[in-house]
mmCIF file of the N, C-alpha and C atoms, coordinates in Angstrom:
data_MODEL
# 
_entry.id   MODEL 
# 
loop_
_atom_site.group_PDB 
_atom_site.id 
_atom_site.type_symbol 
_atom_site.label_atom_id 
_atom_site.label_alt_id 
_atom_site.label_comp_id 
_atom_site.label_asym_id 
_atom_site.label_entity_id 
_atom_site.label_seq_id 
_atom_site.pdbx_PDB_ins_code 
_atom_site.Cartn_x 
_atom_site.Cartn_y 
_atom_site.Cartn_z 
_atom_site.occupancy 
_atom_site.B_iso_or_equiv 
_atom_site.pdbx_formal_charge 
_atom_site.auth_seq_id 
_atom_site.auth_comp_id 
_atom_site.auth_asym_id 
_atom_site.auth_atom_id 
_atom_site.pdbx_PDB_model_num 
ATOM 1   N N  . MET A 1 1  ? 103.820 112.207 142.701 1.00 0.00 ? 1  MET A N  1 
ATOM 2   C CA . MET A 1 1  ? 104.373 112.859 141.915 1.00 0.00 ? 1  MET A CA 1 
ATOM 3   C C  . MET A 1 1  ? 105.396 111.706 141.327 1.00 0.00 ? 1  MET A C  1 
ATOM 4   N N  . GLY A 1 2  ? 106.319 111.290 142.035 1.00 0.00 ? 2  GLY A N  1 
ATOM 5   C CA . GLY A 1 2  ? 107.568 110.935 141.954 1.00 0.00 ? 2  GLY A CA 1 
ATOM 6   C C  . GLY A 1 2  ? 107.129 109.688 140.293 1.00 0.00 ? 2  GLY A C  1 
ATOM 7   N N  . ALA A 1 3  ? 106.057 109.003 140.854 1.00 0.00 ? 3  ALA A N  1 
ATOM 8   C CA . ALA A 1 3  ? 105.584 108.062 139.904 1.00 0.00 ? 3  ALA A CA 1 
ATOM 9   C C  . ALA A 1 3  ? 105.455 109.095 138.377 1.00 0.00 ? 3  ALA A C  1 
ATOM 10  N N  . VAL A 1 4  ? 104.491 109.741 138.152 1.00 0.00 ? 4  VAL A N  1 
ATOM 11  C CA . VAL A 1 4  ? 104.007 110.510 137.317 1.00 0.00 ? 4  VAL A CA 1 
ATOM 12  C C  . VAL A 1 4  ? 105.641 110.868 136.325 1.00 0.00 ? 4  VAL A C  1 
ATOM 13  N N  . VAL A 1 5  ? 106.219 111.134 137.153 1.00 0.00 ? 5  VAL A N  1 
ATOM 14  C CA . VAL A 1 5  ? 107.964 111.761 136.436 1.00 0.00 ? 5  VAL A CA 1 
ATOM 15  C C  . VAL A 1 5  ? 108.684 110.719 136.299 1.00 0.00 ? 5  VAL A C  1 
ATOM 16  N N  . SER A 1 6  ? 108.580 109.277 136.960 1.00 0.00 ? 6  SER A N  1 
ATOM 17  C CA . SER A 1 6  ? 109.115 108.418 136.518 1.00 0.00 ? 6  SER A CA 1 
ATOM 18  C C  . SER A 1 6  ? 108.145 107.171 134.903 1.00 0.00 ? 6  SER A C  1 
ATOM 19  N N  . CYS A 1 7  ? 107.139 108.124 134.809 1.00 0.00 ? 7  CYS A N  1 
ATOM 20  C CA . CYS A 1 7  ? 106.297 107.157 133.904 1.00 0.00 ? 7  CYS A CA 1 
ATOM 21  C C  . CYS A 1 7  ? 106.596 108.015 132.745 1.00 0.00 ? 7  CYS A C  1 
ATOM 22  N N  . VAL A 1 8  ? 107.005 109.440 132.941 1.00 0.00 ? 8  VAL A N  1 
ATOM 23  C CA . VAL A 1 8  ? 107.091 110.026 131.192 1.00 0.00 ? 8  VAL A CA 1 
ATOM 24  C C  . VAL A 1 8  ? 108.794 109.716 131.032 1.00 0.00 ? 8  VAL A C  1 
ATOM 25  N N  . GLN A 1 9  ? 109.391 109.546 132.254 1.00 0.00 ? 9  GLN A N  1 
ATOM 26  C CA . GLN A 1 9  ? 111.193 109.477 131.960 1.00 0.00 ? 9  GLN A CA 1 
ATOM 27  C C  . GLN A 1 9  ? 111.159 108.476 130.851 1.00 0.00 ? 9  GLN A C  1 
ATOM 28  N N  . ALA A 1 10 ? 110.274 107.052 131.315 1.00 0.00 ? 10 ALA A N  1 
ATOM 29  C CA . ALA A 1 10 ? 110.294 105.804 130.442 1.00 0.00 ? 10 ALA A CA 1 
ATOM 30  C C  . ALA A 1 10 ? 109.734 106.207 128.834 1.00 0.00 ? 10 ALA A C  1 
ATOM 31  N N  . ILE A 1 11 ? 108.580 106.864 128.819 1.00 0.00 ? 11 ILE A N  1 
ATOM 32  C CA . ILE A 1 11 ? 108.128 106.767 127.574 1.00 0.00 ? 11 ILE A CA 1 
ATOM 33  C C  . ILE A 1 11 ? 109.146 107.884 127.099 1.00 0.00 ? 11 ILE A C  1 
ATOM 34  N N  . PHE A 1 12 ? 109.687 108.897 127.345 1.00 0.00 ? 12 PHE A N  1 
ATOM 35  C CA . PHE A 1 12 ? 110.663 109.165 126.215 1.00 0.00 ? 12 PHE A CA 1 
ATOM 36  C C  . PHE A 1 12 ? 111.667 108.476 125.983 1.00 0.00 ? 12 PHE A C  1 
ATOM 37  N N  . ARG A 1 13 ? 112.279 107.662 126.740 1.00 0.00 ? 13 ARG A N  1 
ATOM 38  C CA . ARG A 1 13 ? 113.131 106.590 126.864 1.00 0.00 ? 13 ARG A CA 1 
ATOM 39  C C  . ARG A 1 13 ? 112.701 105.869 125.854 1.00 0.00 ? 13 ARG A C  1 
ATOM 40  N N  . THR A 1 14 ? 111.634 105.153 125.852 1.00 0.00 ? 14 THR A N  1 
ATOM 41  C CA . THR A 1 14 ? 111.111 104.343 124.560 1.00 0.00 ? 14 THR A CA 1 
ATOM 42  C C  . THR A 1 14 ? 111.066 105.112 123.145 1.00 0.00 ? 14 THR A C  1 
ATOM 43  N N  . ILE A 1 15 ? 110.771 106.145 123.408 1.00 0.00 ? 15 ILE A N  1 
ATOM 44  C CA . ILE A 1 15 ? 110.296 106.801 122.153 1.00 0.00 ? 15 ILE A CA 1 
ATOM 45  C C  . ILE A 1 15 ? 112.018 107.378 121.655 1.00 0.00 ? 15 ILE A C  1 
ATOM 46  N N  . GLY A 1 16 ? 112.761 107.235 122.455 1.00 0.00 ? 16 GLY A N  1 
ATOM 47  C CA . GLY A 1 16 ? 114.287 107.498 121.873 1.00 0.00 ? 16 GLY A CA 1 
ATOM 48  C C  . GLY A 1 16 ? 114.678 106.120 121.290 1.00 0.00 ? 16 GLY A C  1 
ATOM 49  N N  . ASN A 1 17 ? 114.787 105.256 121.866 1.00 0.00 ? 17 ASN A N  1 
ATOM 50  C CA . ASN A 1 17 ? 115.478 103.948 121.786 1.00 0.00 ? 17 ASN A CA 1 
ATOM 51  C C  . ASN A 1 17 ? 114.508 103.604 120.482 1.00 0.00 ? 17 ASN A C  1 
ATOM 52  N N  . CYS A 1 18 ? 113.298 103.972 119.975 1.00 0.00 ? 18 CYS A N  1 
ATOM 53  C CA . CYS A 1 18 ? 112.533 103.584 118.799 1.00 0.00 ? 18 CYS A CA 1 
ATOM 54  C C  . CYS A 1 18 ? 113.611 104.457 117.859 1.00 0.00 ? 18 CYS A C  1 
ATOM 55  N N  . ILE A 1 19 ? 113.432 105.802 118.059 1.00 0.00 ? 19 ILE A N  1 
ATOM 56  C CA . ILE A 1 19 ? 113.799 106.585 116.568 1.00 0.00 ? 19 ILE A CA 1 
ATOM 57  C C  . ILE A 1 19 ? 115.284 106.222 116.626 1.00 0.00 ? 19 ILE A C  1 
ATOM 58  N N  . MET A 1 20 ? 116.357 105.691 117.396 1.00 0.00 ? 20 MET A N  1 
ATOM 59  C CA . MET A 1 20 ? 117.743 105.275 117.185 1.00 0.00 ? 20 MET A CA 1 
ATOM 60  C C  . MET A 1 20 ? 117.341 103.810 116.495 1.00 0.00 ? 20 MET A C  1 
ATOM 61  N N  . ALA A 1 21 ? 116.260 102.783 116.656 1.00 0.00 ? 21 ALA A N  1 
ATOM 62  C CA . ALA A 1 21 ? 116.089 101.486 116.013 1.00 0.00 ? 21 ALA A CA 1 
ATOM 63  C C  . ALA A 1 21 ? 116.041 102.258 114.168 1.00 0.00 ? 21 ALA A C  1 
ATOM 64  N N  . VAL A 1 22 ? 115.046 102.882 114.368 1.00 0.00 ? 22 VAL A N  1 
ATOM 65  C CA . VAL A 1 22 ? 115.005 103.473 112.978 1.00 0.00 ? 22 VAL A CA 1 
ATOM 66  C C  . VAL A 1 22 ? 116.222 103.589 112.216 1.00 0.00 ? 22 VAL A C  1 
ATOM 67  N N  . VAL A 1 23 ? 116.873 104.642 113.015 1.00 0.00 ? 23 VAL A N  1 
ATOM 68  C CA . VAL A 1 23 ? 118.311 105.373 112.384 1.00 0.00 ? 23 VAL A CA 1 
ATOM 69  C C  . VAL A 1 23 ? 119.096 103.917 112.067 1.00 0.00 ? 23 VAL A C  1 
ATOM 70  N N  . HIS A 1 24 ? 119.728 103.176 113.163 1.00 0.00 ? 24 HIS A N  1 
ATOM 71  C CA . HIS A 1 24 ? 120.093 102.589 112.496 1.00 0.00 ? 24 HIS A CA 1 
ATOM 72  C C  . HIS A 1 24 ? 119.609 101.453 111.339 1.00 0.00 ? 24 HIS A C  1 
ATOM 73  N N  . ALA A 1 25 ? 118.452 101.115 111.243 1.00 0.00 ? 25 ALA A N  1 
ATOM 74  C CA . ALA A 1 25 ? 117.803 100.328 110.505 1.00 0.00 ? 25 ALA A CA 1 
ATOM 75  C C  . ALA A 1 25 ? 118.133 101.207 109.150 1.00 0.00 ? 25 ALA A C  1 
ATOM 76  N N  . ILE A 1 26 ? 118.289 102.550 108.872 1.00 0.00 ? 26 ILE A N  1 
ATOM 77  C CA . ILE A 1 26 ? 118.482 103.088 108.008 1.00 0.00 ? 26 ILE A CA 1 
ATOM 78  C C  . ILE A 1 26 ? 119.954 102.732 107.574 1.00 0.00 ? 26 ILE A C  1 
ATOM 79  N N  . GLY A 1 27 ? 120.981 103.063 108.309 1.00 0.00 ? 27 GLY A N  1 
ATOM 80  C CA . GLY A 1 27 ? 122.535 103.092 108.308 1.00 0.00 ? 27 GLY A CA 1 
ATOM 81  C C  . GLY A 1 27 ? 122.422 101.931 107.823 1.00 0.00 ? 27 GLY A C  1 
ATOM 82  N N  . ALA A 1 28 ? 121.952 100.655 108.241 1.00 0.00 ? 28 ALA A N  1 
ATOM 83  C CA . ALA A 1 28 ? 122.294 98.959  107.981 1.00 0.00 ? 28 ALA A CA 1 
ATOM 84  C C  . ALA A 1 28 ? 121.767 99.058  106.473 1.00 0.00 ? 28 ALA A C  1 
ATOM 85  N N  . ALA A 1 29 ? 120.557 99.180  105.837 1.00 0.00 ? 29 ALA A N  1 
ATOM 86  C CA . ALA A 1 29 ? 120.053 99.417  104.799 1.00 0.00 ? 29 ALA A CA 1 
ATOM 87  C C  . ALA A 1 29 ? 120.740 100.236 103.562 1.00 0.00 ? 29 ALA A C  1 
ATOM 88  N N  . LEU A 1 30 ? 121.351 101.246 103.838 1.00 0.00 ? 30 LEU A N  1 
ATOM 89  C CA . LEU A 1 30 ? 121.980 101.896 103.394 1.00 0.00 ? 30 LEU A CA 1 
ATOM 90  C C  . LEU A 1 30 ? 123.498 101.723 103.040 1.00 0.00 ? 30 LEU A C  1 
ATOM 91  N N  . THR A 1 31 ? 124.279 101.595 104.029 1.00 0.00 ? 31 THR A N  1 
ATOM 92  C CA . THR A 1 31 ? 125.734 100.279 103.778 1.00 0.00 ? 31 THR A CA 1 
ATOM 93  C C  . THR A 1 31 ? 125.424 99.261  102.913 1.00 0.00 ? 31 THR A C  1 
ATOM 94  N N  . ALA A 1 32 ? 124.208 97.937  103.051 1.00 0.00 ? 32 ALA A N  1 
ATOM 95  C CA . ALA A 1 32 ? 123.804 97.038  102.219 1.00 0.00 ? 32 ALA A CA 1 
ATOM 96  C C  . ALA A 1 32 ? 123.840 97.292  100.401 1.00 0.00 ? 32 ALA A C  1 
ATOM 97  N N  . ILE A 1 33 ? 123.021 98.915  100.255 1.00 0.00 ? 33 ILE A N  1 
ATOM 98  C CA . ILE A 1 33 ? 123.096 99.149  99.224  1.00 0.00 ? 33 ILE A CA 1 
ATOM 99  C C  . ILE A 1 33 ? 124.490 99.629  98.551  1.00 0.00 ? 33 ILE A C  1 
ATOM 100 N N  . ILE A 1 34 ? 125.328 100.337 99.318  1.00 0.00 ? 34 ILE A N  1 
ATOM 101 C CA . ILE A 1 34 ? 126.150 100.754 99.138  1.00 0.00 ? 34 ILE A CA 1 
ATOM 102 C C  . ILE A 1 34 ? 127.429 99.743  98.755  1.00 0.00 ? 34 ILE A C  1 
ATOM 103 N N  . ASN A 1 35 ? 127.328 98.672  99.501  1.00 0.00 ? 35 ASN A N  1 
ATOM 104 C CA . ASN A 1 35 ? 128.302 97.451  99.485  1.00 0.00 ? 35 ASN A CA 1 
ATOM 105 C C  . ASN A 1 35 ? 127.681 96.636  98.123  1.00 0.00 ? 35 ASN A C  1 
ATOM 106 N N  . GLY A 1 36 ? 126.554 96.981  98.027  1.00 0.00 ? 36 GLY A N  1 
ATOM 107 C CA . GLY A 1 36 ? 125.980 95.870  96.903  1.00 0.00 ? 36 GLY A CA 1 
ATOM 108 C C  . GLY A 1 36 ? 126.535 96.525  95.361  1.00 0.00 ? 36 GLY A C  1 
ATOM 109 N N  . ILE A 1 37 ? 126.606 98.263  95.476  1.00 0.00 ? 37 ILE A N  1 
ATOM 110 C CA . ILE A 1 37 ? 126.792 98.946  94.310  1.00 0.00 ? 37 ILE A CA 1 
ATOM 111 C C  . ILE A 1 37 ? 128.384 98.796  93.813  1.00 0.00 ? 37 ILE A C  1 
ATOM 112 N N  . VAL A 1 38 ? 129.026 98.568  95.267  1.00 0.00 ? 38 VAL A N  1 
ATOM 113 C CA . VAL A 1 38 ? 130.551 98.549  94.876  1.00 0.00 ? 38 VAL A CA 1 
ATOM 114 C C  . VAL A 1 38 ? 130.994 97.025  94.393  1.00 0.00 ? 38 VAL A C  1 
ATOM 115 N N  . ALA A 1 39 ? 130.101 96.340  94.601  1.00 0.00 ? 39 ALA A N  1 
ATOM 116 C CA . ALA A 1 39 ? 130.409 94.621  94.030  1.00 0.00 ? 39 ALA A CA 1 
ATOM 117 C C  . ALA A 1 39 ? 130.161 94.610  92.581  1.00 0.00 ? 39 ALA A C  1 
ATOM 118 N N  . LEU A 1 40 ? 128.893 95.509  92.336  1.00 0.00 ? 40 LEU A N  1 
ATOM 119 C CA . LEU A 1 40 ? 128.277 95.232  91.014  1.00 0.00 ? 40 LEU A CA 1 
ATOM 120 C C  . LEU A 1 40 ? 129.674 96.190  90.058  1.00 0.00 ? 40 LEU A C  1 
ATOM 121 N N  . PHE A 1 41 ? 130.099 97.182  90.877  1.00 0.00 ? 41 PHE A N  1 
ATOM 122 C CA . PHE A 1 41 ? 131.305 97.926  90.041  1.00 0.00 ? 41 PHE A CA 1 
ATOM 123 C C  . PHE A 1 41 ? 132.518 97.093  89.865  1.00 0.00 ? 41 PHE A C  1 
ATOM 124 N N  . ASP A 1 42 ? 133.080 96.464  90.917  1.00 0.00 ? 42 ASP A N  1 
ATOM 125 C CA . ASP A 1 42 ? 133.883 95.518  90.816  1.00 0.00 ? 42 ASP A CA 1 
ATOM 126 C C  . ASP A 1 42 ? 134.035 94.350  90.022  1.00 0.00 ? 42 ASP A C  1 
ATOM 127 N N  . ILE A 1 43 ? 132.589 93.738  89.829  1.00 0.00 ? 43 ILE A N  1 
ATOM 128 C CA . ILE A 1 43 ? 132.386 92.699  89.114  1.00 0.00 ? 43 ILE A CA 1 
ATOM 129 C C  . ILE A 1 43 ? 132.800 93.080  87.374  1.00 0.00 ? 43 ILE A C  1 
ATOM 130 N N  . ILE A 1 44 ? 131.942 94.363  86.900  1.00 0.00 ? 44 ILE A N  1 
ATOM 131 C CA . ILE A 1 44 ? 132.178 95.080  85.887  1.00 0.00 ? 44 ILE A CA 1 
ATOM 132 C C  . ILE A 1 44 ? 133.659 95.400  85.571  1.00 0.00 ? 44 ILE A C  1 
ATOM 133 N N  . ILE A 1 45 ? 134.320 95.934  86.470  1.00 0.00 ? 45 ILE A N  1 
ATOM 134 C CA . ILE A 1 45 ? 135.474 95.995  85.849  1.00 0.00 ? 45 ILE A CA 1 
ATOM 135 C C  . ILE A 1 45 ? 136.179 95.308  86.166  1.00 0.00 ? 45 ILE A C  1 
ATOM 136 N N  . SER A 1 46 ? 136.553 94.156  86.787  1.00 0.00 ? 46 SER A N  1 
ATOM 137 C CA . SER A 1 46 ? 136.550 92.909  86.291  1.00 0.00 ? 46 SER A CA 1 
ATOM 138 C C  . SER A 1 46 ? 136.646 91.970  84.979  1.00 0.00 ? 46 SER A C  1 
ATOM 139 N N  . CYS A 1 47 ? 135.344 92.208  84.802  1.00 0.00 ? 47 CYS A N  1 
ATOM 140 C CA . CYS A 1 47 ? 134.976 91.711  83.695  1.00 0.00 ? 47 CYS A CA 1 
ATOM 141 C C  . CYS A 1 47 ? 135.650 92.324  82.098  1.00 0.00 ? 47 CYS A C  1 
ATOM 142 N N  . LEU A 1 48 ? 135.914 93.971  82.252  1.00 0.00 ? 48 LEU A N  1 
ATOM 143 C CA . LEU A 1 48 ? 136.260 94.523  81.478  1.00 0.00 ? 48 LEU A CA 1 
ATOM 144 C C  . LEU A 1 48 ? 137.805 94.675  81.043  1.00 0.00 ? 48 LEU A C  1 
ATOM 145 N N  . THR A 1 49 ? 138.895 94.308  82.320  1.00 0.00 ? 49 THR A N  1 
ATOM 146 C CA . THR A 1 49 ? 139.872 94.676  82.365  1.00 0.00 ? 49 THR A CA 1 
ATOM 147 C C  . THR A 1 49 ? 140.442 92.655  82.091  1.00 0.00 ? 49 THR A C  1 
ATOM 148 N N  . CYS A 1 50 ? 139.514 91.689  82.257  1.00 0.00 ? 50 CYS A N  1 
ATOM 149 C CA . CYS A 1 50 ? 139.993 90.317  82.246  1.00 0.00 ? 50 CYS A CA 1 
ATOM 150 C C  . CYS A 1 50 ? 140.519 89.959  83.537  1.00 0.00 ? 50 CYS A C  1 
ATOM 151 N N  . GLY A 1 51 ? 140.083 90.745  84.548  1.00 0.00 ? 51 GLY A N  1 
ATOM 152 C CA . GLY A 1 51 ? 140.393 90.188  85.986  1.00 0.00 ? 51 GLY A CA 1 
ATOM 153 C C  . GLY A 1 51 ? 142.040 90.540  86.345  1.00 0.00 ? 51 GLY A C  1 
ATOM 154 N N  . ARG A 1 52 ? 142.188 91.513  85.239  1.00 0.00 ? 52 ARG A N  1 
ATOM 155 C CA . ARG A 1 52 ? 143.577 92.194  85.919  1.00 0.00 ? 52 ARG A CA 1 
ATOM 156 C C  . ARG A 1 52 ? 143.500 93.396  85.834  1.00 0.00 ? 52 ARG A C  1 
ATOM 157 N N  . GLY A 1 53 ? 142.453 94.072  86.764  1.00 0.00 ? 53 GLY A N  1 
ATOM 158 C CA . GLY A 1 53 ? 142.490 95.096  87.305  1.00 0.00 ? 53 GLY A CA 1 
ATOM 159 C C  . GLY A 1 53 ? 143.346 95.606  88.304  1.00 0.00 ? 53 GLY A C  1 
ATOM 160 N N  . GLY A 1 54 ? 143.596 97.005  88.916  1.00 0.00 ? 54 GLY A N  1 
ATOM 161 C CA . GLY A 1 54 ? 144.004 97.186  90.056  1.00 0.00 ? 54 GLY A CA 1 
ATOM 162 C C  . GLY A 1 54 ? 145.510 96.353  90.071  1.00 0.00 ? 54 GLY A C  1 
ATOM 163 N N  . THR A 1 55 ? 145.355 96.522  91.387  1.00 0.00 ? 55 THR A N  1 
ATOM 164 C CA . THR A 1 55 ? 146.649 95.596  92.591  1.00 0.00 ? 55 THR A CA 1 
ATOM 165 C C  . THR A 1 55 ? 146.528 94.298  92.288  1.00 0.00 ? 55 THR A C  1 
ATOM 166 N N  . ARG A 1 56 ? 145.358 93.662  91.937  1.00 0.00 ? 56 ARG A N  1 
ATOM 167 C CA . ARG A 1 56 ? 145.360 92.032  92.389  1.00 0.00 ? 56 ARG A CA 1 
ATOM 168 C C  . ARG A 1 56 ? 145.914 91.311  90.828  1.00 0.00 ? 56 ARG A C  1 
ATOM 169 N N  . ARG A 1 57 ? 146.969 91.490  91.029  1.00 0.00 ? 57 ARG A N  1 
ATOM 170 C CA . ARG A 1 57 ? 147.701 90.726  89.732  1.00 0.00 ? 57 ARG A CA 1 
ATOM 171 C C  . ARG A 1 57 ? 147.881 88.965  90.020  1.00 0.00 ? 57 ARG A C  1 
ATOM 172 N N  . ARG A 1 58 ? 147.008 88.483  89.199  1.00 0.00 ? 58 ARG A N  1 
ATOM 173 C CA . ARG A 1 58 ? 147.074 87.492  89.050  1.00 0.00 ? 58 ARG A CA 1 
ATOM 174 C C  . ARG A 1 58 ? 148.479 86.943  88.336  1.00 0.00 ? 58 ARG A C  1 
ATOM 175 N N  . GLY A 1 59 ? 148.828 85.310  88.066  1.00 0.00 ? 59 GLY A N  1 
ATOM 176 C CA . GLY A 1 59 ? 149.763 84.611  87.315  1.00 0.00 ? 59 GLY A CA 1 
ATOM 177 C C  . GLY A 1 59 ? 149.586 85.126  85.975  1.00 0.00 ? 59 GLY A C  1 
ATOM 178 N N  . MET A 1 60 ? 150.718 85.460  85.133  1.00 0.00 ? 60 MET A N  1 
ATOM 179 C CA . MET A 1 60 ? 150.631 85.600  83.932  1.00 0.00 ? 60 MET A CA 1 
ATOM 180 C C  . MET A 1 60 ? 150.252 84.635  83.098  1.00 0.00 ? 60 MET A C  1 
ATOM 181 N N  . ARG A 1 61 ? 149.032 84.416  82.195  1.00 0.00 ? 61 ARG A N  1 
ATOM 182 C CA . ARG A 1 61 ? 148.686 83.172  81.246  1.00 0.00 ? 61 ARG A CA 1 
ATOM 183 C C  . ARG A 1 61 ? 149.417 83.444  79.971  1.00 0.00 ? 61 ARG A C  1 
ATOM 184 N N  . THR A 1 62 ? 150.099 82.079  79.991  1.00 0.00 ? 62 THR A N  1 
ATOM 185 C CA . THR A 1 62 ? 150.692 81.841  78.580  1.00 0.00 ? 62 THR A CA 1 
ATOM 186 C C  . THR A 1 62 ? 150.214 81.695  77.610  1.00 0.00 ? 62 THR A C  1 
ATOM 187 N N  . ARG A 1 63 ? 149.810 82.262  76.297  1.00 0.00 ? 63 ARG A N  1 
ATOM 188 C CA . ARG A 1 63 ? 148.732 81.239  75.192  1.00 0.00 ? 63 ARG A CA 1 
ATOM 189 C C  . ARG A 1 63 ? 149.744 80.190  74.384  1.00 0.00 ? 63 ARG A C  1 
ATOM 190 N N  . THR A 1 64 ? 148.917 79.390  74.238  1.00 0.00 ? 64 THR A N  1 
ATOM 191 C CA . THR A 1 64 ? 149.418 77.964  73.532  1.00 0.00 ? 64 THR A CA 1 
ATOM 192 C C  . THR A 1 64 ? 148.949 78.368  72.528  1.00 0.00 ? 64 THR A C  1 
ATOM 193 N N  . HIS A 1 65 ? 149.946 77.829  71.302  1.00 0.00 ? 65 HIS A N  1 
ATOM 194 C CA . HIS A 1 65 ? 149.572 78.020  69.377  1.00 0.00 ? 65 HIS A CA 1 
ATOM 195 C C  . HIS A 1 65 ? 149.213 76.964  69.472  1.00 0.00 ? 65 HIS A C  1 
ATOM 196 N N  . TYR A 1 66 ? 148.228 76.546  69.072  1.00 0.00 ? 66 TYR A N  1 
ATOM 197 C CA . TYR A 1 66 ? 147.920 75.281  68.052  1.00 0.00 ? 66 TYR A CA 1 
ATOM 198 C C  . TYR A 1 66 ? 147.886 75.306  66.586  1.00 0.00 ? 66 TYR A C  1 
ATOM 199 N N  . HIS A 1 67 ? 149.437 74.188  66.030  1.00 0.00 ? 67 HIS A N  1 
ATOM 200 C CA . HIS A 1 67 ? 149.311 74.207  64.949  1.00 0.00 ? 67 HIS A CA 1 
ATOM 201 C C  . HIS A 1 67 ? 148.552 73.077  64.090  1.00 0.00 ? 67 HIS A C  1 
ATOM 202 N N  . THR A 1 68 ? 147.841 73.738  62.947  1.00 0.00 ? 68 THR A N  1 
ATOM 203 C CA . THR A 1 68 ? 147.276 72.569  62.215  1.00 0.00 ? 68 THR A CA 1 
ATOM 204 C C  . THR A 1 68 ? 147.551 72.102  60.818  1.00 0.00 ? 68 THR A C  1 
ATOM 205 N N  . SER A 1 69 ? 147.841 70.724  60.981  1.00 0.00 ? 69 SER A N  1 
ATOM 206 C CA . SER A 1 69 ? 148.827 70.380  59.386  1.00 0.00 ? 69 SER A CA 1 
ATOM 207 C C  . SER A 1 69 ? 147.635 70.989  57.828  1.00 0.00 ? 69 SER A C  1 
ATOM 208 N N  . ARG A 1 70 ? 148.213 71.187  57.346  1.00 0.00 ? 70 ARG A N  1 
ATOM 209 C CA . ARG A 1 70 ? 147.315 71.282  55.869  1.00 0.00 ? 70 ARG A CA 1 
ATOM 210 C C  . ARG A 1 70 ? 147.301 69.975  55.443  1.00 0.00 ? 70 ARG A C  1 
ATOM 211 N N  . VAL A 1 71 ? 146.016 69.194  55.235  1.00 0.00 ? 71 VAL A N  1 
ATOM 212 C CA . VAL A 1 71 ? 146.087 68.144  54.699  1.00 0.00 ? 71 VAL A CA 1 
ATOM 213 C C  . VAL A 1 71 ? 145.501 68.228  53.331  1.00 0.00 ? 71 VAL A C  1 
# 
C-alpha cells in the first residue's frame, strides 16, 4: 500500500513541476515582450528628442557656423 501512495505522490509532484515550468516560461516570455516594448519606446523617444529626453543629459552641442565667401 505504501508503494501505491508513493507512486501517486510522485505523479502529482511531476504534474506540479510541469505546471510550474509552464508558468515560469509564460512569465519569461511576458518579461521579454515588455522589455522589448520598453526598449522600442526608449528608442522612439530618444529619436524624437534628439537624445535629450529624460534625465540623461549629454554634453551640450555647440553649433559651428560656416561662412562662405561670395565670389
